[in-house]
Structure formats: structure tokens, C-alpha cells
TITIDO-36280 format. One line per 3 residues: number of its first residue (from 1); their letters; for each residue y, x, z of C-alpha. Coordinates in steps of 0.25 Angstrom, whole numbers, plus 5000, padded with zeros to 4 digits. Layout:
BEGIN
NUM	A	Y:X:Z ~ ...
***
This chain:
BEGIN
1	MGR	5001:5001:4999 ~ 5014:5005:4997 ~ 5025:5007:5006
4	NAS	5033:4995:5002 ~ 5021:4987:5002 ~ 5018:4990:5016
7	WLV	5032:4988:5020 ~ 5032:4975:5015 ~ 5020:4971:5020
10	LIG	5023:4975:5034 ~ 5037:4970:5033 ~ 5028:4956:5030
13	ISL	5020:4958:5042 ~ 5031:4961:5050 ~ 5037:4949:5046
16	AAC	5027:4939:5049 ~ 5026:4946:5063 ~ 5039:4946:5068
19	GSS	5043:4933:5062 ~ 5057:4933:5052 ~ 5065:4946:5051
22	EQM	5076:4942:5058 ~ 5066:4945:5072 ~ 5065:4959:5068
25	PDG	5075:4968:5076 ~ 5084:4973:5064 ~ 5073:4965:5056
28	NCV	5065:4980:5054 ~ 5055:4976:5063 ~ 5041:4979:5055
31	AAD	5029:4980:5061 ~ 5023:4994:5060 ~ 5009:4993:5053
34	ADV	4997:5001:5060 ~ 4992:5004:5050 ~ 5005:5013:5043
37	APD	5012:5022:5052 ~ 5028:5021:5051 ~ 5027:5037:5046
40	DPE	5015:5034:5035 ~ 5021:5031:5020 ~ 5016:5017:5020
43	APD	5026:5012:5032 ~ 5036:5006:5025 ~ 5049:5012:5026
46	VPG	5057:5001:5035 ~ 5064:5003:5049 ~ 5057:4998:5060
49	YEE	5041:5001:5053 ~ 5037:5010:5066 ~ 5043:4998:5076
52	ECA	5034:4987:5079 ~ 5042:4976:5081 ~ 5049:4972:5094
55	PDA	5044:4962:5102 ~ 5058:4954:5100 ~ 5057:4955:5087
58	CPP	5042:4950:5083 ~ 5036:4939:5092 ~ 5021:4941:5095
61	EGS	5013:4932:5086 ~ 5013:4918:5090 ~ 5028:4920:5097
64	CRT	5039:4915:5090 ~ 5056:4915:5092 ~ 5057:4906:5080
67	SED	5048:4897:5072 ~ 5049:4908:5061 ~ 5039:4919:5070
70	CDQ	5028:4907:5069 ~ 5020:4905:5057 ~ 5027:4894:5051
73	TKS	5017:4892:5038 ~ 5009:4886:5051 ~ 5018:4878:5056
76	FYC	5021:4887:5068 ~ 5033:4886:5075 ~ 5039:4892:5087
79	VPP	5038:4885:5102 ~ 5048:4889:5114 ~ 5042:4894:5126
82	GSP	5039:4883:5133 ~ 5041:4871:5124 ~ 5031:4861:5119
85	NAC	5025:4864:5104 ~ 5029:4854:5095 ~ 5017:4843:5089
88	GIC	5016:4838:5076 ~ 5013:4822:5080 ~ 5020:4817:5090
91	FDG	5015:4804:5099 ~ 5023:4794:5107 ~ 5027:4792:5120
94	ADE	5030:4780:5128 ~ 5043:4781:5138 ~ 5038:4780:5153
97	CMD	5049:4780:5158 ~ 5064:4780:5158 ~ 5068:4787:5171
100	DDD	5062:4793:5182 ~ 5060:4780:5189 ~ 5052:4775:5180
103	CAT	5041:4785:5186 ~ 5029:4782:5195 ~ 5033:4791:5204
106	TDL	5044:4801:5209 ~ 5038:4813:5205 ~ 5039:4808:5188
109	ACV	5051:4810:5180 ~ 5055:4802:5167 ~ 5055:4815:5157
112	RLD	5059:4814:5142 ~ 5047:4819:5138 ~ 5050:4827:5125
115	EPC	5039:4833:5118 ~ 5036:4839:5104 ~ 5024:4829:5103
118	LCR	5031:4816:5106 ~ 5037:4806:5094 ~ 5049:4804:5105
121	PYW	5053:4807:5117 ~ 5048:4799:5128 ~ 5051:4799:5145
124	ACV	5039:4800:5154 ~ 5037:4801:5170 ~ 5030:4815:5171
127	PGC	5030:4822:5185 ~ 5043:4827:5186 ~ 5047:4842:5193
130	TSA	5050:4846:5206 ~ 5055:4860:5205 ~ 5063:4867:5192
133	EEC	5052:4876:5192 ~ 5043:4865:5186 ~ 5052:4863:5174
136	GDG	5055:4874:5164 ~ 5065:4887:5165 ~ 5079:4882:5165
139	QAC	5075:4869:5172 ~ 5078:4862:5184 ~ 5071:4852:5191
142	DGH	5079:4838:5193 ~ 5073:4825:5198 ~ 5060:4830:5192
145	HCV	5065:4833:5179 ~ 5065:4846:5173 ~ 5081:4847:5168
148	AAP	5089:4858:5165 ~ 5094:4867:5175 ~ 5108:4866:5179
151	CAE	5117:4878:5179 ~ 5130:4883:5180 ~ 5130:4897:5172
154	DAD	5119:4907:5164 ~ 5115:4911:5175 ~ 5110:4897:5182
157	CPA	5099:4898:5171 ~ 5086:4904:5169 ~ 5085:4917:5161
160	LFQ	5086:4914:5145 ~ 5094:4901:5150 ~ 5109:4897:5148
163	CSE	5117:4888:5156 ~ 5120:4878:5144 ~ 5135:4868:5144
166	GKV	5128:4859:5151 ~ 5124:4869:5163 ~ 5110:4869:5162
169	CAR	5102:4879:5159 ~ 5097:4880:5143 ~ 5088:4890:5136
172	RPC	5098:4900:5130 ~ 5102:4899:5115 ~ 5097:4912:5107
175	TTD	5094:4917:5092 ~ 5089:4930:5095 ~ 5082:4936:5108
178	EGC	5094:4944:5112 ~ 5101:4930:5118 ~ 5088:4931:5125
181	PGG	5088:4941:5137 ~ 5075:4944:5141 ~ 5071:4931:5131
184	FCV	5066:4928:5118 ~ 5074:4917:5107 ~ 5065:4907:5105
187	ESS	5070:4895:5096 ~ 5084:4900:5099 ~ 5082:4899:5115
190	CHD	5077:4910:5123 ~ 5066:4910:5131 ~ 5057:4920:5137
193	TLG	5047:4921:5131 ~ 5044:4919:5115 ~ 5040:4905:5108
196	NCE	5028:4901:5102 ~ 5022:4898:5088 ~ 5016:4885:5089
199	QPA	5011:4874:5079 ~ 5014:4861:5081 ~ 5004:4851:5089
202	A	4996:4844:5083
***
């Protein structure tokens, strides 16, 4: 295989493994071929060939920052950490309540369920929270309901969150990992881990 042909093959492998060229540092992240040493005449004459793709440039297989990192030819898309997977077929749910008073016991809360598999959101009586530890990041437990935690400034919120205009904690918006110190930019929001490539559930 000639020098130029090797270069084209390796660029193709790099793009497939690392996603779009936008995710490569300086556009030159080229995964080295274990069979071709950097000083070999067959090695591609491109900057960065001898470097492995940096972890923040090339998500591990099955991980993602956007759906462009996933195999879209097989309908995979990027699911942010903690988010439910989408469904191919939806189902209807009947409202069970209008407020907490409609629930049988005081430990149940009337909650709006808006999961991907539902054709439309509906209200149901479910066990309510008793402390913030039972809620997600950046949330507080208020009257058996998990709600966005109140704040006065960014320092009142967890890492990778900010205090929104409504004075509640919200995930920090981002365009790159640089906007998420210690974390990752996944589908335009900061998270502490990468997302996962998933197919919609049947």
C-alpha cells in the first residue's frame, strides 16, 4: 500500500472512531496504526500521526457527546447521562389525579409523567421523595416532589450547574468540554460523564 493510500485509510479509521473532525484537537488527531511505526516510510505524513486520540477528543466506543458520534445508519442516537431512552411505539396513560389530595396516602405525590414511551404526559400517584438524596443532581425535595433546587448564585448549585434567571439550579449550557470544567459537554449541557449511544426501544 502506498504512502497516500495508507494516509487515506487511517484518516477514515480515525473519523469512524472519533466522530466528526470537529472533535479532533486542531483537526489532526490521527490514531496510530499499531502495524506502522511513525518513522516507517509507509506512515502518513500528517501532524499528530504518532499520537493516540486524546480521551476528550475521541469518545470510547458506545459513548457520545452528540448523535454524530453514534452509528446513525443503525438508528443509534446520543442519550445524555440520566436521561431515559426514546421509544419507537408510544402508549396512552390515563390521569390518576389532579393534585396530591387525590392520592390515597400522604406519602404519594401527584406527578406529571412525561416519559418517552408515553403518547402524551399524564398525572399519576407515585411514591414521593422524603429528602434531596432521593432526587437527581441539582434538585431538592419539596412536599414529596423533586424540583429544581433554589439558588441565589452559581456557588449554591452543584458542579456543572448554574443558577438560572429563575433562581433555580440548571445544567450549565455548553458547546465544548471547555465549558464544563471536569466534565463533558453532552447534547449542549454539562455532565460528569459522556452520554451513551442507544437505539429507540421497540
